[in-house]
C-alpha positions in Angstrom: -20.2 -1.9 28.3 -19.0 1.6 29.4 -21.4 3.5 31.7 -23.4 6.2 29.9 -21.5 8.9 31.7 -18.2 7.5 30.4 -19.3 7.5 26.8 -19.7 11.1 26.0 -16.0 11.9 26.0 -15.0 9.1 23.5 -18.0 9.9 21.4 -17.0 13.6 21.2 -13.4 12.7 20.6 -14.4 10.2 17.9 -16.5 12.8 16.2 -13.7 15.3 16.3 -11.2 12.8 15.0 -13.6 11.8 12.2 -14.1 15.5 11.2 -10.3 16.0 11.3 -9.7 13.0 9.2 -12.3 14.1 6.6 -11.1 17.6 6.6 -7.4 16.6 6.2 -8.2 14.3 3.3 -10.5 16.9 1.7 -8.0 19.8 2.0 -4.7 18.0 1.3 -5.7 15.7 -1.6 -5.0 17.1 -5.1 -8.5 16.5 -6.5 -7.9 18.3 -9.8 -4.7 19.1 -11.6 -5.6 19.4 -15.2 -8.6 18.6 -17.5 -8.0 15.2 -19.0 -9.2 13.7 -22.3 -11.1 10.5 -22.1 -8.6 7.6 -21.6 -8.5 5.3 -24.6 -6.2 2.3 -24.5 -6.6 1.7 -28.2 -4.7 4.9 -29.0 -1.4 3.5 -27.5 -1.7 -0.2 -27.1 -1.8 -2.6 -30.0 -4.4 -5.3 -30.4 -1.8 -7.9 -29.3 -0.8 -6.0 -26.2 -4.4 -5.5 -25.1 -5.2 -9.2 -25.8 -2.2 -10.3 -23.7 -3.2 -8.1 -20.8 -6.8 -9.4 -21.0 -5.6 -13.0 -21.2 -3.3 -12.5 -18.2 -6.1 -11.0 -16.1 -8.6 -13.7 -17.2 -6.2 -16.3 -15.8 -5.1 -14.4 -12.8 -8.2 -12.7 -11.4 -10.1 -15.9 -10.4 -7.3 -17.0 -8.1 -6.2 -13.6 -6.7 -9.9 -12.6 -6.1 -10.6 -15.9 -4.3 -7.5 -15.5 -2.2 -8.5 -12.0 -1.2 -12.0 -13.2 -0.3 -10.6 -16.0 1.9 -8.2 -13.6 3.6 -11.1 -11.4 4.6 -13.8 -14.0 5.4 -11.7 -16.4 7.5 -10.7 -13.9 10.2 -14.3 -12.7 10.3 -15.7 -16.2 10.8 -13.1 -17.0 13.5 -13.4 -13.7 15.3 -17.2 -13.2 15.2 -18.0 -16.8 16.2 -17.1 -19.0 19.2 -14.1 -20.3 17.2 -12.0 -17.3 18.3 -12.5 -18.1 22.0 -12.0 -21.8 21.4 -8.8 -21.2 19.6 -7.5 -19.1 22.5 -8.4 -21.7 25.0 -7.1 -24.6 22.9 -3.6 -23.1 22.7 -3.3 -23.3 26.5 -0.6 -20.6 26.5 -0.2 -18.5 29.7 0.1 -15.7 30.7 -2.4 -13.8 28.7 0.1 -11.3 27.2 1.8 -14.3 25.5 -1.5 -16.1 24.6 -2.7 -13.0 22.7 0.2 -12.9 20.2 0.1 -16.6 19.8 -3.6 -16.5 19.0 -3.2 -13.6 16.6 -0.4 -15.6 14.8 -2.6 -18.6 14.8 -5.5 -16.8 13.1 -3.1 -15.4 10.6 -1.5 -18.8 10.0 -4.9 -20.5 9.4 -5.8 -17.7 6.9 -2.4 -18.0 5.2 -2.6 -21.8 4.9 -6.1 -21.6 3.4 -5.0 -19.2 0.7 -2.0 -21.3 -0.3 -3.8 -23.2 -3.1 -5.1 -20.1 -4.8 -1.9 -18.2 -4.2 0.1 -21.0 -5.8 -2.2 -21.0 -8.8 -1.8 -17.2 -9.1 2.0 -17.5 -8.9 1.9 -20.1 -11.6 0.1 -17.6 -13.9 2.7 -15.0 -13.1 5.5 -17.4 -13.9 3.8 -18.5 -17.1 3.6 -14.9 -18.4 7.2 -14.1 -17.2 6.1 -11.5 -14.7 7.5 -13.6 -11.8 10.9 -15.3 -11.8 10.8 -16.2 -8.1 11.8 -19.7 -7.1 9.4 -21.5 -4.7 11.8 -21.5 -1.8 11.9 -17.7 -1.9 8.2 -17.6 -2.4 7.6 -19.5 0.8 10.2 -17.4 2.6 8.4 -14.2 1.6 5.0 -15.6 2.8 6.6 -16.6 6.1 8.2 -13.2 6.7 5.0 -11.4 5.8 3.0 -13.6 8.1 5.4 -13.0 11.0 5.5 -9.2 10.5 1.8 -8.8 10.1 1.1 -11.0 13.2 3.6 -9.0 15.2 2.1 -5.7 14.3 -1.5 -6.7 15.1 -0.4 -8.5 18.3 1.6 -5.6 19.7 -1.5 -3.3 19.3 -3.8 -5.9 20.8 -1.6 -6.5 23.8 -1.1 -2.7 24.5 -4.8 -2.0 24.2 -5.8 -5.0 26.5 -3.2 -4.0 29.0 -4.6 -0.5 29.1 -8.1 -1.8 29.3 -7.2 -4.0 32.3 -5.7 -0.9 34.0 -8.3 1.6 33.1 -11.5 -0.3 32.1 -13.6 2.9 31.6 -11.0 5.2 30.1 -8.5 3.1 28.1 -9.5 4.7 24.8 -7.5 7.9 25.3 -4.1 6.4 26.1 -4.9 3.6 23.6 -5.5 6.0 20.8 -2.3 7.9 21.6 -0.1 4.8 21.8 -1.6 3.3 18.7 -1.1 6.5 16.8 2.5 6.7 17.9 3.1 3.1 16.8 1.8 3.9 13.3 4.1 7.0 13.2 7.1 4.9 14.4 6.5 2.0 12.1 6.2 4.3 9.0 9.4 6.1 10.0 11.4 2.9 10.7 9.9 0.8 7.8 12.7 1.5 5.3 15.4 0.3 7.7 13.7 -2.4 9.6 11.2 -4.1 7.2 12.3 -3.5 3.6 15.7 -5.2 4.2 13.9 -8.4 5.2 12.8 -8.7 1.5 15.5 -7.0 -0.6 19.1 -6.1 -0.5 19.9 -2.4 -1.3 23.0 -1.0 -2.8 24.0 2.5 -3.8 23.6 3.2 -7.5 27.1 3.0 -9.1 28.8 6.3 -10.0 28.1 7.3 -13.6 26.2 9.5 -15.9 22.8 8.1 -14.8 23.4 8.6 -11.1 24.8 12.1 -11.7 21.8 13.0 -13.7 19.4 11.8 -11.0 21.2 13.8 -8.3 21.2 16.9 -10.5 17.6 16.5 -11.2 16.9 16.3 -7.5 19.0 19.4 -6.9 17.1 21.3 -9.6 13.9 20.1 -7.9 15.0 21.4 -4.5 14.7 17.9 -3.0 17.7 16.8 -0.8 18.7 13.3 -1.9 21.9 11.9 -0.6 21.8 8.6 -2.4 19.8 6.6 -4.9 19.4 2.9 -3.8 19.0 -0.1 -6.1 16.9 -3.0 -4.9 17.6 -6.5 -6.1 14.0 -7.0 -7.3 15.1 -9.2 -10.2 15.3 -12.2 -8.0 11.5 -12.1 -7.8 10.1 -10.3 -10.8 10.7 -8.7 -14.2 8.4 -5.8 -13.3 9.7 -2.3 -13.4 9.2 0.0 -10.4 10.7 2.7 -8.1 9.5 4.2 -4.9 10.0 6.6 -2.0 9.6 5.3 1.5 10.2 6.8 5.0 10.4 10.4 6.0 13.0 12.6 7.6 16.2 10.8 8.2 14.9 7.5 6.9 13.6 8.7 3.6 15.0 6.8 0.7 14.7 6.8 -3.1 14.7 3.3 -4.5 14.7 2.0 -8.0 14.4 -1.7 -9.0 17.4 -3.2 -10.7 15.0 -4.4 -13.4 14.3 -0.7 -14.3 18.0 -0.1 -14.9 18.6 -3.0 -17.3 16.7 -2.3 -20.5 14.8 0.9 -19.9 15.9 4.0 -21.9 17.6 6.6 -19.8 15.0 9.3 -20.6 12.3 7.0 -19.3 14.2 6.1 -16.1 14.7 9.9 -15.6 10.9 10.3 -15.8 10.3 7.5 -13.2 12.8 9.2 -10.9 11.2 12.6 -11.4 7.9 11.0 -10.4 9.4 9.7 -7.2 11.0 13.1 -6.5 7.4 14.5 -6.8 6.5 12.2 -3.8 9.5 13.5 -1.9 8.9 17.1 -2.7 5.3 16.9 -1.4 6.2 14.7 1.6 3.6 12.2 0.5 4.9 9.5 2.8 4.6 11.8 5.8 1.2 13.0 4.6 -0.1 9.4 4.3 1.4 8.6 7.7 -0.4 11.5 9.4 -3.7 10.4 7.8 -3.0 6.9 9.1 -2.3 8.4 12.6 -5.7 10.1 12.6 -7.4 7.0 11.2 -5.8 4.8 13.9 -6.8 7.1 16.7 -10.4 7.2 15.4 -10.4 3.5 15.1 -9.3 2.9 18.7 -11.9 5.3 19.9 -14.6 3.5 17.9 -13.3 0.2 19.3 -13.8 1.5 22.8 -17.4 2.4 22.0 -18.0 -1.1 20.6 -16.2 -3.2 23.3 -15.6 -0.9 26.3 -14.2 -2.8 29.3 -14.6 -6.1 27.4 -11.4 -5.2 25.6 -9.6 -6.3 28.8 -10.7 -10.0 28.1 -7.9 -11.6 26.2 -10.4 -14.2 24.8 -11.7 -11.3 22.8 -8.6 -11.2 20.7 -10.4 -13.0 17.8 -13.0 -10.2 17.8 -10.2 -7.6 17.8 -8.6 -9.2 14.7 -11.9 -9.4 12.9 -12.6 -5.8 13.6 -9.2 -4.8 12.3 -10.0 -6.7 9.1 -13.3 -5.0 8.8 -11.7 -1.6 9.3 -8.9 -2.1 6.8 -11.3 -3.5 4.2 -13.8 -0.6 4.5 -11.0 1.9 4.4 -9.4 0.5 1.3 -11.6 2.4 -1.3 -10.9 5.7 0.4 -7.2 5.0 0.8 -6.9 4.0 -2.9 -8.9 7.1 -4.0 -6.5 9.4 -2.2 -3.5 7.3 -3.4 -4.6 7.7 -7.1 -4.8 11.4 -6.7 -1.4 11.6 -5.1 0.1 9.4 -7.8 -1.4 11.7 -10.4 0.2 14.7 -8.8 3.6 12.9 -8.9 3.0 12.3 -12.6 2.2 15.9 -13.1 5.3 16.8 -11.1 7.5 14.6 -13.4 6.1 16.3 -16.5 6.8 19.8 -15.1 10.3 18.8 -14.0 11.4 17.1 -17.2 9.3 18.8 -19.8 9.2 15.6 -21.7 5.7 14.5 -22.5 6.6 12.2 -25.4 8.9 10.1 -23.4 6.4 10.2 -20.5 3.7 8.7 -22.8 6.1 6.1 -24.1 7.3 5.3 -20.6 3.7 4.7 -19.3 3.1 2.4 -22.3 6.3 0.4 -21.8 5.7 0.1 -18.0 2.2 -1.1 -18.5 3.3 -3.7 -21.1 6.2 -4.9 -19.0 4.1 -5.1 -15.8 1.0 -6.4 -17.6 -1.0 -3.7 -15.9 -4.8 -3.6 -16.1 -5.8 -1.2 -18.8 -9.6 -1.2 -18.0 -10.4 -2.8 -14.6 -13.9 -3.3 -13.5 -15.4 -0.5 -11.5 -15.5 -2.5 -8.2 -11.9 -3.7 -8.6 -10.7 -0.2 -9.6 -12.2 1.3 -6.3 -11.1 -1.6 -4.1 -7.6 -2.3 -5.3 -6.2 0.4 -7.7 -3.7 2.6 -5.8 -2.5 4.2 -9.1 -4.4 5.6 -12.1 -4.7 3.1 -15.0 -2.0 3.4 -17.7 -4.5 5.0 -20.2 -5.4 7.6 -17.5 -1.7 8.4 -16.9 -1.1 8.7 -20.6 -4.1 11.0 -20.8 -2.4 13.2 -18.2 0.7 13.3 -20.4 -1.3 14.3 -23.4 -3.2 17.0 -21.6 0.0 18.5 -20.2 1.6 18.4 -23.7 -1.4 20.1 -25.3 -1.0 23.0 -22.9 2.8 23.3 -22.9 4.7 21.7 -25.8 2.2 20.6 -28.5 0.2 17.4 -29.0 1.7 13.9 -28.6 0.5 11.6 -31.3 -1.0 8.1 -30.6 1.6 5.3 -30.4 -0.5 3.0 -32.4 -0.7 3.9 -36.1 -4.2 3.5 -37.6 
């Protein structure tokens, strides 16, 4: 453990980072945009649509929840027990800076293999309901790529922190926090060009009225957009989606090819306007900076927990377990902030398009097509919901319409 005299600086820095993180989230998160009516799915979703969503979730949630529990519990059991050290020793890889990545990959592989049965059953449900169209070869490939990238990310940070701890046993927290924060910033910047192409192919949207309309919309919004990219998502799913990733020179606006096939142009326009809202507010950069602060705080806290023991590569299992604990505990806060930011992007799309009727219809159609949860349980909402529920988003559209263009009637006739 660090000497008492060496603990005041990381404690003070950790406290300041925690305050900075809380302050940044509190000040920059759009907590309130407009007074919303109480969400009511029965106003806009038919009995058959609600029943289908409930049936899908009834079949899907046991497997997806079990898989999530396994993915959390297994690294904790390995890391916080002698199993982690035994795994490191059993691999017999030397030197240590090669043994650490192999151990990280081993823990991730064990976890991945143990979740295969429940993930297969969950995928079968998605196939049954037509949400997934992915063949099993591609499904295995995606899991393998995800395992490799996740292992690589965790292993790089582990090796860097252990190397610093070996060099500066009583003061590695400061360079460690700086390096880890820079890695988070770099990965977020490079993600669109290094990671996303591992999963999808991207092409420029063909010239035409729709593309021209999008670029005019971006110009009217004051958001510089050089291109609109189309992802070949249809090889995996029938779900509709669009997103913005990266920042600065790597920022890109991407729409799924599934969105362009059957969706009315007015609704596609609203989806793009939502993504322009993210770009206008620099939401990716904002989230990255919060991640930078959170990572620096996490490394400082890690030093207070492990101190010089971080130099022991046989502690890599403990490190992985602590990463899992941190990400799990941070999820409710991350999702809370994400839901507020997504609501702001919805509000932005309404102001930009002045089309609340199509907005309500679009949110309904997206929810039906994606079989989105209309009324998730409270714990699942806080733990997993990165977006407002479809009824909440429709309530946003109705509230905006009531203030600007007149009421939007329910989609379901009574």
